[in-house]
Every structure is written in structure tokens, then in C-alpha cells.
N, C-alpha and C positions, 0 to 999 in steps of 0.2 A: 644617265639614270641617277647618278649620285647627286648631281646638281638639282635635279627635280625633287628628290627626296629631301634635300636640304631646304629647298624653298617651301615645300609642303610643311616641314617641321617648323619653319619660321612663321608661316601663316598660322599654324595651329597654336604656337606659343602666343602669338599676338591675340588670337581669338580667346584663348584661355585667360590672358591678362585682362582683356576687355570684359569678359564675363566676371572675373573676380572683382574688378573695379565697379561694375554695375551692381553686383550683389552686396557689396560692402560700401554703401554710400555714406555711412555715418562719419562724422568728422572726428578726428583725434588730434590731440596736441602732442607733438614730438619735441622732447627736450634734448637738445644737443649741448655739447660743451660750450659752444659760443652763442647760443640763442635758442629761441623757441619757434617752432613751426606749427601751423595748423593745416592739416591735409585730410582728404578722404582716406578712410581706412584701406580701401582697395588699392589706391595709388601708393600708399605707404608700404603695403605688403609687396606689391610688384617691384617697387624701387629697392626695398631691402633684399628681395630675392635676386634681383639683377646685380646689385652690388656684391652679394655673396658669390654669385657665379663668376664675376670678374675678378674678385680677390682670389678665389680658388684657381682660376685659370692662370693668374699671374704667379701664384705659388707653384703650380705645376710646371710652367715654363721655366721658372728659376731652378726647380729640381732637375728637369731634363737637361738644362744647360750645365749644371754641376756634373751630372752623369757623363755628358759628352766630354767635358773638360777632363774628368778623371780617366775616361777611356783613352783620350789622347795621351795623357801622361803615362798610362800603362803601356800603350803601344810603343812610345819612345823608349821606355825602360826595357821592354822586350827586345827591341832592335839593338839597343846597346849591349844587352846581355848576349844576344845571338852573335854579334860581331866579336865580343870578347871571347866567347866560347870557340868561335871559328879560328880566331887568331891564336888562342892558346893551343888548340888542336893542331894548327899548322906548325907551330914551333915545336911541338912534341913529336910530330911525325918523323922527322929525320932521325931522331934518337932510336926509333923502333927498327930502322933498317940496318943498323950497325950490328 
């Protein structure tokens, strides 16, 4: 079911992109840092939207990777603290029996 919904959403996104491109057929000049391009407005909008999605996805993946790395560091620190607490409790225990 999940794959079916994913495929339907991809098809809908493609149809919307096609509709936007068809409705905005005027040509625009795009000035980049390294040159000029001439493109239909609809295509420029779809490409800009896609690039924005990909950049956002890349940033999100980087952020999740940082969180997972921090979680790993915190787990290691917790294990070290637990072993230190257990060893200090084990060394103090014989003193209580006296």
C-alpha cells in the first residue's frame, strides 16, 4: 500500500509539473554566476522547486546524521558513567559490612 501511494504521489507531482510548464510557456532569461540561460518559465519554476527540495533533503540528512552521532556519543558516555558508578559502588560495599 505504501509503495502504491508513493507511486501515485510521484505521478501527481509529474502531472502538476507538466501543467505548470504548459501554463507558463513564456521564455525567461536566467542569469547565473557563470552565464546566462534562456528557458521557459514553467521549466525554470519546476527546476528551482526540485533543486530546493534536494537541498532541503540534503540538509535534513546532514542534521539527522549529526543527531545520530551525538546519540552515539551520549550512549558511550552513559555506559562509561554506569561502569564507573558500579565499580565505585563495588569498592565501597565491603566497607559497609565492617
